[in-house]
C-alpha positions in Angstrom: -41.5 -159.4 -31.1 -40.4 -155.8 -31.9 -42.3 -153.5 -34.2 -41.3 -154.1 -37.9 -41.2 -151.9 -41.0 -41.8 -153.2 -44.6 -40.0 -150.7 -46.8 -40.7 -149.9 -50.5 -38.2 -147.2 -51.2 -37.5 -145.1 -54.2 -34.3 -143.3 -55.2 -34.0 -139.8 -53.8 -37.5 -139.7 -52.3 -39.3 -136.4 -52.2 -41.8 -137.6 -49.6 -42.8 -140.8 -47.7 -46.0 -142.5 -46.7 -46.1 -144.3 -43.3 -48.8 -147.0 -43.6 -50.6 -147.9 -40.4 -52.9 -151.0 -40.2 -55.9 -151.7 -38.0 -56.3 -153.7 -34.9 -58.6 -154.6 -32.0 -59.7 -152.5 -29.0 -57.8 -154.8 -26.6 -55.3 -157.6 -27.5 -51.7 -158.3 -26.5 -51.4 -160.9 -29.2 -48.4 -160.5 -31.5 -49.0 -159.0 -34.9 -47.4 -161.5 -37.4 -47.6 -161.8 -41.2 -50.8 -163.8 -40.8 -52.7 -160.8 -39.4 -55.6 -159.9 -41.7 -55.3 -156.2 -40.7 -51.6 -156.1 -41.6 -52.2 -158.1 -44.8 -54.9 -155.7 -46.0 -52.5 -152.7 -45.8 -49.6 -154.7 -47.2 -51.7 -155.4 -50.3 -52.6 -151.7 -50.6 -48.9 -150.8 -50.2 -47.9 -153.2 -53.0 -50.7 -152.0 -55.3 -49.9 -148.3 -54.8 -46.1 -148.6 -54.9 -45.7 -148.1 -58.7 -47.7 -144.9 -58.6 -46.0 -143.7 -55.5 -42.6 -144.5 -57.1 -43.5 -142.5 -60.2 -44.1 -139.5 -57.9 -40.9 -140.1 -55.9 -42.6 -141.3 -52.8 -41.3 -144.1 -50.6 -43.7 -146.1 -48.4 -43.1 -147.9 -45.1 -45.6 -150.2 -43.6 -45.5 -150.5 -39.8 -46.3 -153.8 -38.1 -47.1 -153.1 -34.4 -45.9 -155.3 -31.6 -49.4 -156.1 -30.4 -52.8 -156.2 -32.2 -54.7 -154.1 -29.7 -55.2 -150.4 -29.2 -54.8 -151.1 -25.5 -55.6 -147.5 -24.4 -52.9 -146.3 -26.8 -50.1 -148.1 -25.2 -47.8 -149.8 -27.7 -49.1 -148.8 -31.1 -48.6 -145.1 -30.6 -45.1 -145.7 -29.3 -44.5 -148.0 -32.3 -45.6 -145.3 -34.7 -43.4 -142.6 -33.1 -40.5 -145.0 -33.4 -41.3 -145.6 -37.1 -41.4 -141.9 -37.7 -38.0 -141.5 -36.1 -36.7 -144.3 -38.4 -38.1 -142.6 -41.5 -36.4 -139.3 -40.5 -33.1 -141.1 -39.7 -33.0 -143.0 -43.0 -34.7 -140.5 -45.4 -33.9 -137.2 -43.8 -36.4 -134.3 -43.5 -38.8 -135.5 -46.2 -42.5 -134.7 -45.6 -44.4 -137.7 -44.3 -48.1 -138.6 -44.9 -49.8 -141.0 -42.4 -52.1 -143.5 -44.2 -54.1 -145.5 -41.7 -57.0 -147.9 -41.8 -59.4 -148.3 -38.9 -57.3 -148.3 -35.7 -54.4 -147.1 -37.9 -56.4 -143.8 -38.4 -56.6 -143.5 -34.7 -52.9 -144.0 -34.2 -52.3 -141.5 -37.0 -54.0 -138.6 -35.2 -52.2 -139.3 -32.0 -48.8 -139.0 -33.6 -49.6 -136.4 -36.3 -47.7 -133.7 -34.2 -44.4 -135.3 -35.3 -42.3 -132.7 -37.0 -42.1 -134.7 -40.3 -45.9 -135.2 -40.7 -47.7 -133.0 -43.2 -51.1 -134.8 -43.3 -53.2 -137.8 -42.4 -55.3 -140.0 -44.7 -57.7 -142.2 -42.7 -59.7 -145.0 -44.2 -62.8 -146.1 -42.2 -61.1 -144.6 -39.1 -61.9 -145.5 -35.6 -62.1 -142.2 -33.9 -63.6 -141.4 -30.5 -64.7 -138.1 -28.9 -61.6 -138.0 -26.7 -59.1 -138.4 -29.6 -57.0 -135.2 -30.1 -57.3 -132.7 -32.9 -54.6 -130.4 -31.6 -52.0 -132.8 -33.0 -53.3 -131.9 -36.5 -52.4 -128.2 -36.2 -50.8 -127.1 -39.5 -51.6 -130.4 -41.1 -54.3 -131.6 -43.5 -56.6 -134.6 -43.0 -58.6 -136.6 -45.5 -61.0 -139.2 -44.2 -62.9 -141.8 -46.3 -65.8 -143.8 -44.8 -68.5 -146.1 -46.1 -72.1 -145.9 -44.8 -72.4 -149.7 -44.4 -69.5 -149.8 -42.0 -70.7 -151.7 -38.9 -67.2 -151.7 -37.2 -66.4 -148.0 -37.1 -68.8 -145.1 -37.4 -69.3 -142.9 -40.4 -71.1 -140.4 -38.1 -68.2 -140.3 -35.6 -65.8 -139.6 -38.5 -67.9 -136.7 -39.5 -68.0 -135.4 -35.9 -64.3 -135.8 -35.5 -63.7 -133.8 -38.7 -66.1 -131.1 -37.5 -64.1 -130.7 -34.3 -60.9 -130.5 -36.3 -62.4 -127.8 -38.6 -63.5 -125.8 -35.6 -59.9 -125.8 -34.6 -58.8 -124.5 -37.9 -57.7 -127.8 -39.5 -58.0 -128.3 -43.2 -60.2 -131.4 -43.6 -61.8 -133.4 -46.4 -64.5 -136.0 -46.1 -64.9 -138.7 -48.8 -68.2 -140.4 -48.7 -67.6 -144.0 -49.9 -71.3 -144.7 -50.2 -72.6 -148.2 -49.5 -69.2 -149.7 -48.8 -68.3 -151.5 -45.5 -65.3 -151.5 -43.2 -62.8 -154.1 -44.5 -62.2 -152.7 -48.0 -62.8 -156.1 -49.5 -65.5 -154.7 -51.7 -64.8 -151.6 -53.7 -61.1 -152.3 -53.2 -60.2 -150.2 -56.3 -62.1 -147.2 -55.0 -60.4 -147.4 -51.6 -57.0 -147.7 -53.4 -57.9 -144.7 -55.7 -58.8 -142.5 -52.7 -55.7 -143.6 -50.8 -53.4 -142.8 -53.7 -55.0 -139.5 -54.7 -55.1 -138.2 -51.1 -51.6 -139.3 -50.1 -50.1 -137.7 -53.2 -52.1 -134.5 -52.7 -50.8 -134.2 -49.2 -47.2 -135.3 -50.0 -46.9 -133.2 -53.2 -48.0 -129.6 -52.9 -48.8 -129.3 -56.6 -51.8 -131.6 -56.2 -55.3 -131.2 -54.8 -56.7 -133.6 -52.1 -59.5 -136.1 -52.9 
């Protein structure tokens, strides 16, 4: 099954958000509409769409071909394809990448795309080998809860420290005692995602 995009468009968009869902370290299983990771970000996209629409921001949710990171094979290519589709359909609008968990990892691997102006990463899965050079000239906002047992609050801090050392504009949002899946504190996650994406997409706002 090819990668798929769920589009919530606005008339004459001033910017776009590309939404990237999470996944597993290794899996070739197809991502379908029953995927909890995809459903989680589809629900966020629907919830935030009215506010994005008011700001003139379209949102496109990518569904990868396979559920796994798989050493970056597949999901990164899918995200680059999605960015090319955004550019082909919407023109040269600024794009913000909004990723949860593995989606945050995919985001920093494709942030060097010419359309991307920033990354918003929710409970991201970042490793020491993940690049920061791709964020040059971009801004990154990361939000992480301290009860996350799937991805690491500390590794998010360390990744942002590496990015700052390279001159990247970074913001860390401490989500307190929230966990990984955004099932508790859902409104707080939505608020952070909305505020940060609009701040990066619209220059007249400040990041979270």
